[in-house]
C-alpha positions as a printed Julia matrix, in Angstrom:
167×3 Matrix{Float64}:
 -10.02  121.71  -87.15
  -7.49  124.38  -88.0
  -4.59  125.21  -85.72
  -5.88  128.7   -84.91
  -9.33  127.37  -84.02
  -7.78  124.71  -81.78
  -5.52  127.25  -80.08
  -8.43  129.65  -79.53
 -10.25  126.95  -77.6
  -7.31  125.47  -75.71
  -5.03  128.42  -74.9
  -7.33  130.19  -72.39
  -7.55  127.07  -70.21
  -3.97  125.82  -70.56
  -2.68  127.21  -67.24
  -5.77  126.05  -65.36
  -5.4   122.54  -66.77
  -1.72  122.52  -65.83
  -2.41  123.69  -62.25
  -5.06  121.02  -61.84
  -2.77  118.3   -63.21
   0.06  119.54  -61.02
  -2.16  119.39  -57.95
  -3.06  115.81  -58.76
   0.29  114.35  -59.87
   2.55  116.54  -57.71
   5.3   116.74  -60.3
   5.88  119.53  -62.8
   7.12  117.33  -65.63
   4.35  114.77  -65.05
   1.74  117.56  -65.07
   3.18  118.91  -68.32
   3.0   115.42  -69.81
  -0.6   114.99  -68.68
  -1.67  118.27  -70.28
   0.29  117.48  -73.43
  -1.36  114.04  -73.65
  -4.79  115.63  -73.34
  -4.02  118.25  -75.99
  -2.66  115.59  -78.32
  -5.76  113.46  -77.85
  -8.0   116.45  -78.57
  -5.95  117.39  -81.64
  -6.21  113.87  -83.04
  -9.96  113.73  -82.44
 -11.37  117.28  -82.62
 -14.91  115.98  -82.94
 -14.86  115.29  -79.18
 -14.16  118.94  -78.49
 -16.78  120.23  -80.92
 -19.63  118.06  -79.64
 -19.24  118.78  -75.93
 -21.31  121.51  -74.26
 -18.53  122.82  -72.03
 -15.04  122.4   -73.51
 -13.32  123.47  -70.3
 -15.2   120.96  -68.15
 -14.49  118.25  -70.72
 -10.77  119.08  -70.73
 -10.65  119.18  -66.92
 -12.27  115.75  -66.83
  -9.72  114.44  -69.32
  -6.85  115.92  -67.26
  -8.28  114.39  -64.1
  -8.63  110.96  -65.68
  -5.17  111.05  -67.25
  -3.63  112.22  -63.96
  -5.32  109.43  -62.05
  -4.06  106.93  -64.62
  -0.51  108.16  -64.04
  -0.94  108.05  -60.27
  -2.07  104.44  -60.4
   1.29  103.54  -61.89
   3.2   105.63  -59.35
   4.46  103.92  -56.2
   4.28  106.89  -53.88
   2.5   110.21  -54.0
   3.9   113.49  -52.69
   2.1   116.76  -52.12
   2.83  120.02  -53.91
   3.6   123.26  -52.17
   0.24  125.0   -51.97
   1.79  128.45  -52.44
   3.19  127.35  -55.79
  -0.05  125.69  -56.88
  -2.29  128.56  -55.91
   0.16  131.27  -56.94
  -0.61  133.29  -53.81
   2.62  135.25  -53.53
   2.09  139.01  -53.35
   4.54  141.48  -54.87
   6.64  143.34  -52.33
   5.5   142.03  -48.94
   7.48  143.07  -45.91
   9.71  140.37  -44.38
   7.29  140.08  -41.45
   4.29  139.69  -43.77
   6.18  137.18  -45.86
   7.13  135.07  -42.85
   3.6   135.21  -41.49
   2.14  134.26  -44.86
   4.58  131.36  -45.26
   3.72  130.05  -41.81
  -0.03  130.3   -42.47
   0.3   128.65  -45.88
   2.36  125.84  -44.37
  -0.43  125.25  -41.84
  -3.13  125.29  -44.53
  -1.03  123.04  -46.76
  -0.67  120.49  -44.01
  -4.36  120.53  -43.19
  -5.41  120.21  -46.84
  -2.86  117.45  -47.43
  -4.51  115.43  -44.67
  -7.97  115.69  -46.24
  -9.37  112.62  -47.97
  -8.69  112.6   -51.73
 -12.25  113.45  -52.78
 -12.49  116.36  -50.36
  -9.09  117.7   -51.4
  -9.99  117.44  -55.09
 -13.38  119.16  -54.9
 -12.01  121.85  -52.58
  -9.32  122.63  -55.16
 -11.78  122.7   -58.04
 -14.21  124.98  -56.19
 -12.02  127.31  -54.16
  -8.89  127.49  -56.3
 -10.16  126.99  -59.84
 -13.57  128.57  -59.21
 -15.78  125.95  -60.84
 -19.5   125.74  -60.15
 -20.84  122.78  -58.2
 -22.48  121.33  -61.31
 -19.22  121.52  -63.27
 -17.35  119.79  -60.45
 -19.99  117.06  -60.42
 -19.52  116.57  -64.18
 -15.72  116.49  -63.87
 -15.51  114.12  -60.92
 -18.45  111.84  -61.66
 -20.0   112.57  -58.24
 -23.59  113.64  -57.88
 -24.3   117.24  -56.9
 -25.1   116.33  -53.3
 -21.81  114.49  -52.85
 -19.89  117.47  -54.23
 -21.57  119.88  -51.82
 -21.09  117.57  -48.84
 -17.4   117.0   -49.63
 -16.75  120.74  -50.05
 -18.6   121.54  -46.83
 -16.71  118.88  -44.86
 -13.35  119.93  -46.29
 -13.93  123.62  -45.5
 -15.19  122.8   -42.01
 -12.15  120.64  -41.26
  -9.72  123.3   -42.52
 -11.51  126.02  -40.52
 -11.66  123.94  -37.31
  -8.03  122.93  -37.51
  -6.88  126.48  -38.25
  -8.85  127.74  -35.23
  -7.34  125.07  -32.98
  -3.71  125.76  -33.96
  -1.63  127.71  -31.49
  -0.77  131.24  -32.55
């Protein structure tokens, strides 16, 4: 595989892979290392990339697996700021809007951080990254029903807890 061909396949999904790794490992340098490891593995064995049906799903699965490997060796896991991970900042908000947004995001972050790992992961893949249910099932190794149930339960818990918070 030539460099340009490799870059044409990998470059469009680089940021998405990084955000996903960052969400899982909760450390910028670790996430960069995860993505770099995946790219290096794909570069060394380009046949893997050529023979898969969906290169992006394959890469997301590789990032997920590599991130989980790194987490297994980590003693403690922290959570990333959801605003940074989802890149939700809007240009030029008023100070009031900014404060309100920060407060809301802090609430959502706390609720999502308390979700079970599977629910948190599938919620991120569906609602942040925009993957289809089938793609999430392929990436996580869950069956389609489990993916839908976990997303439904995660959304319901976030919604219920946001409704029950004092204004």
